Every structure is written in structure tokens, then in C-alpha cells.
C-alpha positions as CSV (number, residue, x, y, z in Angstrom):
1,M,-5.2,-9.5,-10.7
2,R,-2.3,-9.8,-13.1
3,S,-4.7,-11.5,-15.6
4,M,-6.8,-8.3,-15.5
5,G,-3.7,-6.2,-16.4
6,V,-2.5,-5.1,-12.9
7,K,1.3,-4.7,-12.9
8,S,3.3,-7.0,-10.6
9,G,4.2,-5.2,-7.4
10,V,1.2,-2.9,-7.2
11,S,-0.2,-2.6,-3.7
12,D,-3.3,-4.5,-2.6
13,W,-5.3,-1.4,-1.7
14,L,-5.4,2.3,-2.7
15,F,-6.9,4.7,-0.3
16,L,-7.9,8.1,-1.7
17,H,-8.4,10.9,0.7
18,N,-8.7,14.7,0.8
19,N,-4.9,15.1,1.3
20,G,-3.8,12.7,-1.4
21,V,-3.2,9.0,-1.9
22,M,-2.2,6.2,0.4
23,W,-1.1,2.8,-0.9
24,L,-1.7,-0.1,1.5
25,E,0.2,-3.4,1.1
26,L,-1.4,-6.2,3.2
27,K,1.1,-8.7,4.7
28,T,0.9,-11.4,7.4
29,E,2.8,-10.8,10.6
30,T,5.9,-12.4,9.0
31,G,5.3,-11.7,5.4
32,S,7.9,-9.7,3.3
33,Q,7.7,-7.6,0.2
34,S,8.8,-8.9,-3.2
35,Q,11.4,-6.9,-5.2
36,D,8.6,-5.6,-7.4
37,Q,6.7,-4.4,-4.3
38,I,9.8,-2.6,-3.0
39,K,10.2,-0.9,-6.4
40,F,6.6,0.1,-6.4
41,Q,6.9,1.5,-2.9
42,A,9.9,3.6,-4.0
43,L,7.9,4.9,-7.0
44,C,4.9,5.8,-4.8
45,E,7.0,7.6,-2.3
46,S,9.0,9.5,-5.0
47,L,5.6,10.8,-6.2
48,G,4.8,12.1,-2.7
49,H,2.3,9.3,-1.9
50,E,2.0,7.6,1.4
51,Y,2.8,3.8,1.4
52,K,2.0,1.6,4.4
53,I,2.6,-2.1,5.0
54,I,-0.4,-3.3,7.0
55,R,-0.1,-6.4,9.1
56,S,-3.3,-6.3,11.1
57,E,-6.8,-4.8,11.1
58,A,-5.7,-2.5,13.9
59,E,-2.8,-1.2,11.8
60,M,-5.2,-0.5,8.9
61,W,-7.6,1.5,11.1
62,A,-4.7,3.4,12.7
63,A,-3.5,4.3,9.2
64,I,-6.7,5.5,7.7
65,T,-8.8,6.8,10.7
66,P,-7.0,10.2,10.9
67,L,-7.8,10.7,7.2
68,I,-11.5,10.0,7.3
């Protein structure tokens, strides 16, 4: 995605809902965030956005289902 102009560290998914914005970072069970991803998370949260690290399909559904 960087070749398309996406800044390093930006989350994999953006979920827009009636109450605002949720950024979703997809990781394996043992995966960790890069320093750029940590900085991006801090920026998102400072703007009042939700930010979730998702490690399974079940976690994804648990995060978004209450907002649908």
C-alpha cells in the first residue's frame, strides 16, 4: 500500500460507524506493532478514535458487532 501513497504505520482497516471511527490493526497471535504503528495508534487515540489490535476473526466481530 505504500506504493499507493499510504503512510507507514497506518492501520490495516478503518471502520466507520455512527459513533465515529475505529481503526483495526490485524496481527497474528504473536505479532507485534512496529514503532510507526505505535505512533499511529497514539495519534488516533489522541483524536478520540478507537484503535483495536485484532488477532482473530472472533475478536474482529466482537469489536464491530456492537456498532453495527
